[in-house]
N, C-alpha and C positions, 0 to 999 in steps of 0.2 A: 430392468426398470426398478427404480427404488420403491420400497414400500411406502404407502401413504397412510396417514391417519386423519380422521375427521375430528376437528376441534370445534366445539360449540361455544367456547369462551371467546368473545370478540376482543380484539386488541384495544378498543376504546372503552369497553365495558358497557353493559346495558343498564343494570339496576332497574329502577322503575321507568315506565314509559314517559312520564312527565313529572315535573316538580312545580310546586306553587311558590316556592321561595324566590326572592329577588325578582318578582314580577315587574315592579316599576323599573328596575335597572334594565331588565331584558326588553321592556317596551322601548326604552330610550335607545338602546343599542339597535333594536330592530329598525327604528326610524332612520338612524344613521346609515345602517346598511342599505335601506331602501333608497336613500338619496344617492348612494354610490352606484347602485345597479338597478336602474329603472327598467331596463329591458327584461322581458320574461325569459328566464333561463331556458336553454334548449333541453329537450327531454333526452334521456340516455338512449343511444342508438347503437345497434350491433356494429362493431368495426371501429368505434371510436377508441383512441389510444391515449395513454397517459404515461408520464415519466416515472411515476411511483405509485404504490398502493395508496398512499395518503392523498395524492392528487385525485385519484379515482373516487375515493371516499368523499372528499370535499365537493367534487363535482356533483355527485348524487345527492349530497346533503343540501347543497344550495337549491337544487331542483325540488327536493322534498319540502323544504321550507316554503318555497314559493307556492307549491301545490297544497300545503297544509297537512303534512304528515311527517313523522319522525322516522329515522332509520336506525338499524343496528346490523352488526356483522353476525348473521345467524349461523354461518358455517365457514370454516377455513380448512384448507387442505395443505399439509406440510410434507416436505421430503423428510423421511424419518431420520436420516443420518445428520443432516445439517440444521434441522428445524427451520428450513427455509420455506416460507409461504409461497405457493405457486398458483393458488386458486382460492377464490373467496366468493361468498354469496352475501350481498347486501340486501336486506329485506326491509319492508315496512315494519315499523315498531309494533304493528298489530298482527304480525305474522305468527303462526303457531298458537299454542295455548300453554298457559302456565300449569305446573303440576298442582294437583289439588292439595290445599293446605288443611292440616288437622287442627289449626288454631280455632279457638272459640269464636272469634270475630274476624274471619279472613277478609282480606281486602277484595273488593269486587273485581270480577274478571274484566279486563280491558282489551284483551286480545280477541281477534275474530277469525283467526286462521287466514288472514289476508294473503292472497297469492302474489301481490306486487313485489317485484324484486329485480335485481340486476346481478348477473354473474360476471366476474372479471377473472382473467387468466393471464399469467406471466408468459410473455412470448419473447423469443430471442434472448432470454436471460436478462432482459433489461427494461422492457416496456410492459404495461398492463393494458390489455385489450378487453372491451366489453364483448362477450360471446353469446349472451342470452339476456333477454329483457322481457319483463311483463309489467305493463303500465297500469292495468286495471286493478282497482281495489274492490273489496266486497263490503266496504263501509263508506260513509260520507267523508269527503275531505274538503276542507274549506280554509284558505289562508286567512280569512277574516276572523275566524274563531280564535279568540285569545287563549290558545293552548300551547304551552311551551315545552317542547321536547328536549330531552337531555342532549341529543346530537346537535340541536340548534344552539343550545347554551354553550357548548364547547366552541362553536364557531364564533359566537359573540365575544367570549372571553379572549379568544385568539385575536380578534379584531381590536379589542381594547389594548391588549399587550402590544399590538403592532403600532398603535398610536403613541405609546410611551417609549418605544425603541425603534430599531430598524425593522422594516417590513419583513415578516416571516414568510417562509416559502409557501405555506398553505394559502395565505391570503392572496399572494401574488398569482398563485395558480388559479384561484377562483376568478380573478380578473382576467387572466389570460384566456380561459376557456369561455368566458362571457364575451370577449371581444374578438376571439379568433374567427368566429362565424359572425358575419357582419350584419349590423342593423341596416336593412335595405332603405329605410326611410331617411337615413342620415348619410346616404351616398358612401357607404363603406366605412363608417366610423360612428362612434358614440359621441354625443354632444357633451363632452366633458372638458372642453378646452379651458374653461374658466375655473374648474375645480382647484381649490388650494392655491389660487393665484398663479396657475401655470401659464406659460407663454402659449398663445394660440398656435395650433398645429397647422402646417401647410397641407390642407386636404387635397390640393391639386395633384399631389404625388401619391394619393391612395387610389385603389381601384374604385371606380364609380359603378356601384351596383344598383339596379332597380328592384322593384318589389318582386319577390320570388327568386331573384338571382342567388342570393346568399344561401338559401336553403337548398337550391338546386346543386350548387357547388358542394356544400356540406354533405348532402345525401349521396351524391355521386361518389365522392371519395370514400365514404363509409361503406357503400355497397361494393365498390371495387376492392377495397381492402379485404372484404369478406369473401368475395367470389373469384377474384383474379389472383392467381399465384404470382408472387413477386411483384405486385403492384407497388409503385414508389411515388410518394408525393412530399413536397415541402411547401410550407407557407412562411412568408417573410413578414414579420410584424415589427413595427417601430416600437419605441420605448413606451408609447401610450397604448399599445395593443391594436393599432390600426393596421389593416391588411394592405400591404404594398405590392407584393408579388406572389404568384403561385406557380409551382412547377409540378408536373406529373409525367409518369411514363408507365404504361402497362407492361405485362410480362412479354408480350410479343415484340414490343418496341425494344426492350432490353436485349432480347434474344437476337433481334435483327441487327442491333449494333455490334453484337458479338461477331457476326458474319461480315457486316458491311461498314466497317469503321474507317475505311481508307479515305473516302472523300465525303464530306458532309456539307450540306447547304443550310444556312440559317435563314429561314423564310420570315421576313418582316413585312409582308405585303399589307397586312391589316394595320400595322403601325404607320407605314408611309402613306396609306390611303385614308388614315384617320377613321378607321372603322370603330363602331361602338365597342366591339370586343377587341381589346389590345392583345391580339394573339401572336405569339412567337413560336415557330415550329422548327424542329431539327429534322432534316430530311436527308435520306441517303438513296442509293440505287441498289436494287436487288439483282439476282442472277438473270432476270428477264429484262433488265433495263428499265423497270418500273420504279416509280418513286415509292419509298417506304418510310413510314413515320418512325423517328427515333426519340420521340419525346416532345412535349410542348408546354407552354405556360402562358399565363396572363401577366403582362408587364405594366406596373402602375405608372411608370414614367420613363420616357426614352432618354435616360441619362447613363453616364458611365457607371455610376455606383449600382444602379438597378440592373444593368446589363451584366456586370461582373457577378452579381449575386445569381442571376439566372444561369450563366455559363458554369459557375462553380457548382450549382445545384445539379446541373446536367452531368458534369464530370463526376460528381459524387455518386450519382445514380448509376453511372457506367463504370464504377469501381476504379476510377482514375485512369482509364484507358484513353489515351490521346488520339484524336484523328490526325492523319498526315496532312490533309488539305481541308481548308475551310473556305466556303464561298458565301459571300454576303452581298448586300447592296453597298453602294458607296456611301459610307456614313462614318463620320469622325468618332462619335461615341462607340460604335461597333468596332472600329479599328483599334481604339485604345483598349477596349474590354478584351478583345481577342488577343491582342499582344500581351495583356496582363495574365490571362488565364491559360492561353495556349501559345507560349513563346516559341515552341518547337515547330508548330504547324505552319504550312505555307498558306498565307491568307490572301485570297483573291476576290475580286469583285465580279459579279455576274454581268456580263456585257449586255444581256437582254434587258436587265433592269435599266441600265444606262441608256441604251438605244430606244427604249420605250418612252423615255422622257424627251426625246428629240423634238417632237411636235410642240410640247409644252415650252421648252426652253428656246427653240429656234424658229418656231412656226411663224412668228411675226416679222421675220427678217426678209428683206428683199432678196429674191433668188433662192427662196427656201428649198424648192424641189432640187435645184442643182446642188445646194449645200448638202442636203440629205444624201443624195446619190454619191457625192464625193466622199462624204464621211463613211458611208457603208463600204465603199471601195477601199479606203485606207485601212479600215478596221479588219475587214474580212478577206480581202483579196491579197494582202501583202504577205509574200512568202519570206521576205527578209526585212530586218529592222530598217535598213536603208530605204527600202521601198515605202514603208509606213511613214518614215520621217519626210520623205520627199512629197508623198501624196498629202500628208497633213498640212505641211506648210504651204503647198500650192493652194489648198482650200482656204487657209487663213488669209493669205496674201490677196487672192483673187477677190474675196468678199469683204476685206477690211475687218477681220474678226479678232485682231490682236488684243483688243480690250474686253473681249467677252469673258466674264469671270467664270462662267460655267465651263467653257471650253478650256480655259486655263487650268482649272482644277482637274479636268479629265486628262490633260496632257501631263500634268505633274504626277498623276497616279497611273500613267499608261502601263507601267510594268506590272500592275495588279489586275488589268482587265483586257488589254489588247492581246489576242491570241498569239501573235508573232513573238511576244515577250515571254510566253508561258509554255513553250514547246518542250521544256525539260520536265514538266510536271504532269503527273498522271491524274486525269479528271474523270475517267470511266464514263464519258458521255455527258457530264454535268455542266460542261462549259460550251456554250453555243459556238458553232463554227461559221454560221451565216445568219442573215437577218430573219430567215424563216424559222430558225430554231429558237427555242427558249423554254425555260422551265416554268410551267404553270404552278400556281400555289397548290399545295397538297390538298387543302380543303376547298379548292375552287368548286363552286356550285353548291357548297354547303354553308357558306358564310358570306354575307354581304354587308353593306355599310351599316345597316340598322339591325343586324342580328344581335339579340341580347345574349347574355351569358347563359341563361336558362335554355333558350332556343338552340344555342350552339351545342350544349351538353346533350340535348335531346337528339341532335343529328350526329354527334361525335361517334357513337358506337355504330351507327348506320354507315357512316363514311368508312370506318375501319373494316367493317364486315365486308363491304363491297371490294375494298382493296385486297383483303385477304382472299376473298373468293377469286378475284382476278389472278392472284399469284398461284393459288391452288390449281386453277384451270391451266395456267401456263406450265406448271409442273407436270400435270397429267398429259397434256398434249406433247410436251417435250420428251417424255419417257415412253409414250405409247404410240407415237406417230412416226411414219416414215416420210422424211422430207423429200419433196420433189427436186430433183437435180436438173438444172437448166443448162449446164455446160458439160463438157467432157474433161474439165480440169480436175486433176487429182486433189488439189487443195479443197475444192468444194466437197468432194466425197469424204475426205479426211475429217473435216470439221462438222459435217452432217452427223457424225457419230458422237460428237463431243458437246457442241454448243446447245444451249436452250433454243427453242424455236425462234423467238424474237431476235436474239443476237445472231443466229444463223442467217435469218433473212437479211439482216443488215450486212453481214459479211458476204453473203451471196451477191448482193448488189455490187460490192467491190470486185468480186470475181467476174461478174458480167461486164463490169467497167474496164477490165483488162483489154477488151476488144476495141475500146475507144482510144487506147494508147497505141502508139506506133513509133518506129524508128528508135528503139532502145539501143543505145550504143555506149561503149566505154570511152571516157574522155581522159582518164588519168589513172595512174597506178603508183602507189606509195607502199612498197613492200606488199603485204597481204591485203592492204586496203585499196579497193578499187572504187573509182568514181564513175557513175553512169548518169546519163541524161535520158529521161523518158519524156517524149512529147505526148500531149493529150489534147484532143480537140473538144472544147467545152462550149456550152451555150452561154451567151451573155444576154444583154437586153434584146427583147424581141426574138427574132429567129436567127440572129447573127451567131456565127461560130468564131471562136478564138482559139488559137493554138498556144498552149502554155508549156513551159519547159520545167520539169521537176528533176532536181538533183537527188540522186540516191547513192549512199555510201554502203559498200558491202565488204565486210571483213571475212575473208575466205576460210581462215583456219578455225575460228570460233563460230562461223556462220552468223555473224551479227549484221543486222541491216537497219538502216535508218533513212527515211525519206524526209525531204525538206518540208513536206506538208504536215508531218508529225501526227498523222491520223491515229497511229498506235497509242501515243500518249493521251491524245484528246478523247479518243473513243474506246480504246482498248482492244482493237483488232487491226491487222495489217491493211494498208491501202493497196489500191490497184497498181500503183507505181512500184512499190516494193515487191508485190507478187510477180510483176513482169520481170524484174531483175532476178528473182529467185528462179523463175522459169527459164530465163535466158541462160543461167549458169547451170542448168540441169538439175536443180534441186526439186525433188518430187514431193517432199512433205515439208510443211511449215515447221521450223524448229520449235521445240516445246516451250522455250522462254517467251515465245510470241503467241502462246495460247493461254490466256489468263484463266486461272483456275476458277475465278469468281463467275465466269460465264458457263461453267460446266453444268450440264443438266443434273448431275449427281453431286453438286457442290456441297450442299448441306450434309449429305450422308458421309462424304469423305473428309469433312472438315475436322481437324484435330485441335485440341486445346493448345494454345500457345504456352510456351514454357513459363511465362510470367503468371499464367493463370492455372497452372497444373495443380492437381490435388495436393502434391507434396509441398506446395508453396503457400497454402492457405491454412489458417489456424483459427478455429472458433466457429460457433454455430452460424453466425451471420454469413461468413464466406461459404460455409458448407451449404447453407440454404440457397444462396444465390446460384452456386454452380449446379446444385441438384435441380433447381428450377429451370435453368438453361437447358440441361440435357433432358429433363422431364418433358418440357414443351416439345422438343424434337421428337421424342418417342410418341407423344400424343398425336402430333401432326402426321407422322408416318403410319401410326396404328389406325388412324381414322380413315385411311384410304380404301380399305376393303374389309369385308367380314372376316376373311382369313387372318389378316393382320391384327384386327381388333381382338380376335380370340387368342392369338399368340401373345399379344401384349398383356391381356388379362391373366393369362396363365403364368407369365413370368412375374407379374406383380404379386399374384397370390403366393408364388414361390418365395419371393423376397419377404413378404410379411411373415411367412412361416420361419424363415431364417432369423428374422428379427426376434421372434418369440423365443427361439432356441438360444440366441445370444443373451437375451434378458434373463432367461432361466439360469444360464451358466453364471451370469454376473451375480445373481441372487445367491 
């Protein structure tokens, strides 16, 4: 660790606490400044960050002027070799006491030893963060008292200079931090549209916040930056400083994406249902088949521009790691934005969103119930593309629906949402295979049409805690329970030792379903590729039974198998038809390529860093911090499972700190 020195000479200089000169000029500048910033400045809060030391100083100075006191840099800490400031204490100008003067007529003492101060610290070698705050003074402060402090005079002189030339960075920063946290009485913006003859701003594209919402968002982010390792957030401001979009992801969400980045759903339920909170969520599936949050945000306007910003913010948060598959609702702005930001990803539409709108779009048509039944049959029962095409056009012709615009759009986009067109894509259970399945919104039950921003943030942590508890319970049950076997099939025994409890139960259902299949027979052979037909008796409407034929291809040399139902791609485990063919050919264990590692009960423990994210490929404290946080969270989660693990983790951490001390001493 580099040696540090304490410097009591502030970079801006203190001199006397206040000056009487130029009072008229300062009063004029004061009124000009008031006209520009009529909203009361926010108090300094632990966790708030700035791009530079000067920005942090200006922020505190504006607040100090509004409250009626001056500030000075009472202490600075520097790295001895480079004289680089990395910590500073900004104090009230009445802090401390002056040295006693031996002059015959010394100036009266104006300092009171005031404790009010703000300590800022350089983090990640580029941002300044407030780490400690004391707001209380031991002397009266009143902005109405005409007392002009030197720190304020510097601000006014900078403002005057800005009027004569290009706006300087400090003045812009003051405006940015005044407007970044929103004036709730103005629906997310200041009423500055007519200042300097500017063109009125389109406020319909800003976030509409009610009383208390702005401070709730602001306080939540400040608290999370302080308490949550690797918390990430971005705010999108327009040129006037109005808040348009917000994105954030906590450490757990970033870690979860590290494991479950293969298939991601973008949940826009709040947008499509016109909720008061314009919430957009990124959702994946964990090792238990449970939905897991991968980040979320507030979208000011459902447009391509705003959606692109949100997707890019998410990608930046996830260190540029692209998902393979993205699932959204059918939306042209979303389609354009996803194509722009994730051109490599397979973009699909969630059929449950589409089918959920059938009553709204077709409910008034004659023969609606028949139309709905035929549509479900075409979408979910078609095993081949030709079957879908035939069923679709029979429905269209029978009911005279050729001119229905909504059905036309669905047909044009059929390759993005109809399961029969998506059999070559892995969805790990996130694409519905029948009308009874569907992904519920991640925050379902926590947000409704009239939930405010403040109310949502109050419930946000509760929702995540319950989701995390559910995952932790799944981990515990999967590792410590013996699963009940319902058949004598070796496939069931094999995967009972591998899969998590929830995924094993789903696979077990397929093993049991092998007994509803019959008459497995080979119908063709092309070298090592054998074609089988498996018959299954399934239930249809009412108590009726129907026999369906499933074609299964089996490559004998590599032991590759594929069923026409494509359950493996859609759900992530083999279907009963494929299991029957393996059993028919004397295969006693499922080949390893058909046992997805992501369903393994020890998946997180055995997960290794991808080559693109390995330690040797990263350079700089930001990347180091992100990777350490990822693995640190893993250690914390594992260590909190028992008293023995907790003690082991604490012992290792103490050992690491000792090693760091040795390294620092060697460097010195």
